[in-house]
N, C-alpha and C positions, 0 to 999 in steps of 0.2 A: 477549633473544631473538637468534639469529645472523640477518642478512639474505643469503640469497643468492638473489642476484638472476634466478637465471629462474624461482625460485619463482612459479605462477602463470601464467607467460609462454604466450604459443599465438603462432604462426604469423600472421599476416595474412593474410585467406583473402577471394578476391570470392565473394559469393553466384552462383550459377546461376539461383535461382529465388526470386521473392517467400516462397517456402512455406519454404526454407532459411533465406533472410535471416530470419524471422519464428519458423524453429525456432532462431539463434543469439540472437536476441534473448529468447526465453523462457528461452535457458541463463544468459546475462548476468544477467537482472533475478532468477535463483533463485538465481545465486551472491551475489548483493548481498542478496539477502532472508535468506538462510541465515547469511550473515555479519555481520549487525545486530549480533547480540550479539557478537560480538567485537569487533566497531569500537568499541561502545561502553566494553568492556573494555579496549582495547589502548591507547585512548585517553582513560581515564578519565573519560569525557564523563557530564555530570550530566544528563543525558536520556535517556530509556525508549529500548529497540531498538524499540519501536510506532513513534516519530516520525520516526527514521530510515529505517527500512519504509514509511511517509507518505511523505516525501519520494521516496524512491528512487521509488514510486510513481508520484509525481507529474512528474519527469524522464520514465518512461518514458513517460506519456500523452502530456506534450507534444511527444514525437518519435510519435507513434502515427500522424499523418494524412500522414509521410513516403511516398513512392512511387516514388521512384527507386531503383533497389539501389547503385546507386556511394555514395550518399548515406546510405543505408541502412547500407551498409558504413563507411565514414567513420565515422560515429556509433557504431558498433558496436565499431569500432578505438580510438576514442577512451575509450569504456567501458569497456572491457576494461582497457585505458591507465587509467584511474581506477580500476579496482577492484586493478590489482597494485599501485599504489603504494598505497592505503589499506590492504590485506590487509598489504602488507612493512613498514609502517611507516617508509615513508617520506616522509609528511606528520608536520604537528605539528597539535598541537588548533587552532589556529587555520584550518588548511586545510579542515577537518572541519566546523568551526561558519561558515566562510564559506557554507556551504549552505542556512544557517536566516538570513543577517543580512537577507536583504529582507522576511523574515517577521517579525523582529523588529522592525524596523522598522516598516512596515505595524501591528504591536499595539500599538507605544506610538504612534504617529500616531490612530489608529480611535477614540479616545476625543476629542480634538481635533476631529475630522472633524464630532459629532455637537454639539461644541458650536459650531461654527461656525456650524450651521444657526439657533442661537437668539440670532444678531446681537450679537455683541459683538466691538466691532469689535479690541480688545485680542486677543483669542481668535486673531482674525482673521488677525491680523498677527502674531501666533507661530505659529501653523499655517503660515504661507506661510513663514517664514522656514526656519524645522525643514525643513519639506516643501524647500525650494529648496537646502539642504544637503546634507540627505541622501539624496534622490532625483535629484542634479544629471544633468543630461545627459551622456552621454561626449562624449570630442569626437570629431568628425568627418571634417577635415582632419588631412592631414600637422600641419602645424605649430600646430593645437591639440593632437595625440596627444605631437608634440616638447617642445612647452611644458607638459604635462602630467607629462610623465617618464616615457610609454608608447610603444609602434608595437607592440604587440603582433599586431595584427589585419594586419601586413603582414609576420612573419615567418612 
C-alpha cells in the first residue's frame, strides 16, 4: 500500500464551544471505531476488532471528564494524529500492542494477587519482585529521566 502523507490529515482547529469539541470527539471516536477491523488487518493482529474497540472506548472514557477547551483540543489533536499514523501504517505491530501492555501485565499478575492472600511467603515475594519490575515507577527528575535514557516529557 502506498503511503500518502496527507491521507487522513486535518488542520489543527480550536473549538469555540463545548458542543463543537464534543462533536469533534464523537467524530474521532467514530473514525477509530470504524477503523478497528482495518487496524487488525493492516497490522495482522491476533486480537479481534472488538478488543481494539473496547480499548478505544476506555481511552475516550478516561478523558471524558475534561472541561477545559484548550486541553480538549490538545487531546483531540493528539488523538487525530494517532489515528492518522495508525491508519497510514506508520507504526509497527509493537506500537499497537503497547496499547494493551498494562492490561496484559495485570492479567498475568492477577492470579498471583489471589495467591498472596493465602499466606505463602514465597508467592508474596515473587509477586512483589514481578510487580516492582513490571510496574516500576517512572523517573520524575531530569537526572532520573536522563539516566533512564529518556526525557520525553520535556520535549
